[in-house]
C-alpha positions in Angstrom: 60.7 -172.4 133.4 59.5 -169.0 132.3 59.5 -170.1 128.7 57.4 -173.2 129.6 54.9 -171.0 131.5 54.7 -168.7 128.5 53.9 -171.6 126.2 51.3 -173.0 128.6 49.6 -169.6 129.0 49.5 -169.1 125.2 48.2 -172.7 124.8 45.3 -171.9 127.2 44.7 -168.2 126.3 44.6 -169.0 122.6 41.9 -171.6 123.2 44.0 -174.5 121.8 43.3 -176.5 125.0 39.5 -176.1 124.8 39.6 -176.9 121.1 41.5 -180.1 121.9 38.8 -180.9 124.4 36.0 -180.5 121.8 38.1 -182.5 119.3 38.4 -185.3 121.9 34.7 -185.4 122.5 34.0 -185.6 118.8 36.5 -188.5 118.5 34.8 -190.2 121.4 31.5 -190.1 119.6 33.2 -191.6 116.5 34.6 -194.5 118.7 31.4 -195.1 120.6 29.2 -195.4 117.5 31.9 -196.9 115.2 31.8 -194.0 112.8 34.6 -193.8 110.3 37.1 -191.1 111.3 36.2 -188.0 109.4 39.5 -186.0 109.4 38.1 -183.0 107.5 35.2 -182.6 109.9 37.4 -183.0 112.9 39.9 -180.4 111.7 37.0 -178.0 110.8 35.6 -178.3 114.3 39.0 -177.9 115.9 39.8 -174.6 114.1 36.1 -173.4 114.4 36.4 -173.9 118.2 39.6 -171.8 118.4 38.0 -169.1 116.1 34.7 -169.0 118.0 36.2 -169.0 121.5 38.8 -166.3 120.8 36.1 -164.2 119.2 33.9 -164.6 122.3 36.9 -163.8 124.7 38.7 -161.0 122.9 36.3 -159.3 120.5 35.2 -156.7 123.0 38.7 -156.2 124.3 40.1 -155.6 120.9 37.3 -153.2 120.0 37.9 -151.1 123.2 41.7 -151.2 123.2 42.7 -151.8 119.6 45.4 -149.1 119.7 47.0 -150.4 122.9 46.8 -154.1 122.6 49.4 -156.1 124.5 51.9 -158.1 122.5 50.4 -161.4 123.7 46.9 -160.3 122.6 48.3 -159.3 119.2 49.9 -162.7 118.8 46.6 -164.4 119.7 44.8 -162.2 117.1 47.2 -163.2 114.4 46.9 -166.9 115.5 43.1 -166.6 115.5 43.1 -165.2 111.9 45.2 -168.2 110.8 42.8 -170.6 112.5 39.9 -168.8 110.8 41.5 -169.2 107.4 42.1 -172.9 108.1 38.5 -173.3 109.3 37.4 -171.8 105.9 39.7 -174.1 104.0 38.3 -177.3 105.7 34.7 -175.9 105.4 35.3 -175.6 101.6 36.2 -179.3 101.5 33.1 -180.4 103.5 29.7 -181.1 101.9 27.3 -178.2 102.0 24.7 -180.1 104.1 27.2 -180.5 107.0 27.9 -176.7 106.9 24.2 -175.9 106.9 23.7 -178.2 109.8 26.5 -176.4 111.7 25.1 -172.9 111.0 22.6 -172.6 113.9 25.3 -173.5 116.4 27.8 -171.1 114.9 25.1 -168.4 115.1 24.5 -169.2 118.8 28.3 -168.8 119.4 28.1 -165.4 117.6 25.2 -164.2 119.6 26.9 -165.4 122.8 29.4 -162.6 122.3 27.5 -159.9 120.3 24.9 -157.8 122.2 21.4 -158.1 120.6 19.1 -158.0 123.7 17.8 -155.1 125.8 18.5 -152.4 123.2 21.8 -154.1 122.1 23.2 -153.9 125.6 23.1 -157.7 126.4 24.3 -160.9 124.8 23.6 -164.5 125.7 26.7 -164.6 127.9 25.2 -161.9 130.2 22.2 -164.1 131.1 23.2 -166.4 133.9 21.3 -169.6 133.4 21.0 -169.2 129.7 24.8 -168.9 129.4 25.6 -172.4 130.7 22.7 -173.9 128.7 23.9 -172.4 125.4 27.5 -173.6 125.9 26.4 -177.1 126.8 23.9 -177.2 123.8 26.6 -176.1 121.3 29.1 -178.5 122.6 26.7 -181.5 122.7 25.4 -180.7 119.2 28.9 -180.2 117.7 30.4 -183.3 119.3 27.5 -185.8 119.0 24.9 -184.6 116.6 27.3 -183.3 113.9 29.4 -186.4 113.5 26.3 -188.6 113.6 24.6 -186.5 110.9 27.8 -186.2 108.8 28.2 -190.0 108.7 24.5 -190.6 108.0 24.3 -192.9 111.1 20.9 -193.7 112.3 19.5 -191.7 115.2 19.0 -194.6 117.6 18.0 -194.5 121.3 21.6 -194.7 122.3 22.5 -191.6 120.2 19.7 -189.6 121.8 20.9 -190.7 125.3 24.4 -189.8 124.4 23.3 -186.3 123.4 21.6 -185.9 126.8 24.7 -187.3 128.6 27.0 -185.0 126.8 24.8 -182.0 127.5 24.8 -182.8 131.2 28.6 -183.5 131.3 29.3 -180.1 129.8 27.1 -178.4 132.4 29.0 -180.3 135.1 32.4 -179.3 133.7 31.3 -175.7 133.5 30.4 -175.6 137.2 34.0 -175.2 138.5 34.4 -172.2 136.1 31.2 -170.6 137.5 32.4 -171.3 141.1 35.7 -169.6 140.3 34.0 -166.6 138.7 31.7 -165.9 141.6 34.0 -163.2 142.9 34.4 -161.6 139.5 30.9 -161.8 137.9 28.7 -158.8 138.0 25.9 -158.9 140.6 23.3 -158.9 137.9 24.7 -162.1 136.4 22.9 -164.8 138.3 25.0 -167.9 137.7 24.1 -171.2 139.5 26.7 -170.7 142.4 25.5 -167.1 142.9 21.9 -168.2 143.1 22.1 -171.4 145.2 25.6 -171.1 146.7 28.9 -173.0 146.1 28.1 -176.1 148.2 24.6 -176.5 146.7 26.1 -176.1 143.2 28.5 -179.0 143.9 25.5 -181.1 145.1 23.7 -180.2 141.9 26.8 -181.4 140.0 26.9 -184.7 141.9 23.3 -185.4 141.0 23.9 -184.7 137.3 27.1 -186.8 137.4 25.2 -189.7 138.8 22.7 -189.4 136.0 25.5 -189.4 133.5 26.8 -192.7 135.0 23.3 -194.3 134.7 23.1 -193.1 131.1 26.5 -194.6 130.3 25.3 -198.1 131.2 22.3 -197.5 129.0 24.4 -196.2 126.1 27.4 -198.6 125.9 27.4 -202.4 125.9 31.2 -202.3 125.8 32.8 -203.0 129.2 36.0 -201.2 128.2 34.0 -198.0 127.4 32.3 -198.3 130.8 35.6 -198.7 132.6 37.0 -195.6 130.9 33.9 -193.6 131.8 34.0 -194.8 135.4 37.5 -193.4 135.7 36.3 -190.2 134.2 33.4 -190.2 136.6 35.7 -190.3 139.6 38.0 -187.7 138.2 35.2 -185.2 137.6 33.8 -186.0 141.0 37.2 -185.2 142.6 37.6 -182.0 140.5 34.1 -180.8 141.4 34.6 -181.6 145.1 37.9 -179.6 145.1 36.5 -176.6 143.2 36.5 -173.3 145.1 36.2 -169.6 144.5 39.8 -169.0 145.3 41.2 -171.8 143.0 44.6 -171.9 141.2 45.1 -170.2 137.8 45.1 -173.5 136.0 42.6 -175.5 138.0 39.6 -175.0 135.7 41.2 -173.6 132.6 43.7 -176.6 132.3 42.8 -179.5 134.5 39.0 -179.4 134.2 39.1 -178.8 130.5 41.6 -181.7 130.1 39.0 -184.3 131.2 37.7 -185.0 127.6 41.3 -185.5 126.4 42.0 -187.9 129.3 38.8 -189.8 128.5 39.8 -190.2 124.9 43.3 -191.4 125.9 41.7 -194.0 128.2 39.6 -195.3 125.4 42.6 -195.6 123.2 44.5 -197.5 126.0 41.6 -199.8 126.7 
């Protein structure tokens, strides 16, 4: 049991779970718009997500405590280096135009962690409302815009609506994290739950979720896709309703982040 818990903790802490969620959303876009499966792009995004997230989470910690890093963090550092090298390998195999398209979103990820505002004291992560918008923008661009651009698929109305829906979905999925972090975030970090309260944050999420459902019926003519999304809709609704400040360790970091993976599995099953 202890070994299983150690594996799960590493799986989450090393950002493999979140990378799998990004990969799932990218594959969903390929399925929705009948894009040929681009294995090189998918692997590049997967390893880039691990590299980016681990940089954001651990860069500051490693800098401050590089001489006394825990064994787990050292393992994650080595793992992140391997993922970075794999990301470079797949980047080398991709066309230059795809990499250039990805650069602005990679830069946003970098600035999310590196202080460059207020005399190099603040980064994008330290700005409450901007934090959630940046994450949602990068995820939506990477999982919808990037595969569409790479496959040279036309930017139809459905594609534009899908980008909006994906952006809103990511914001909704981030709300349980912000609710969890209310008790840990600095007073100066004005996140949505801190500004309007937990219950109003949930109501805000319900409205966005309803908009996503409306957009789904405008995006997809396929009844199987709609059925899968309806299941995801109720799952997200349940997770948002149950979100609280004193939530279990794995509630947001595992179950909420697993939603895109479950969505992809439903699409495969249907």
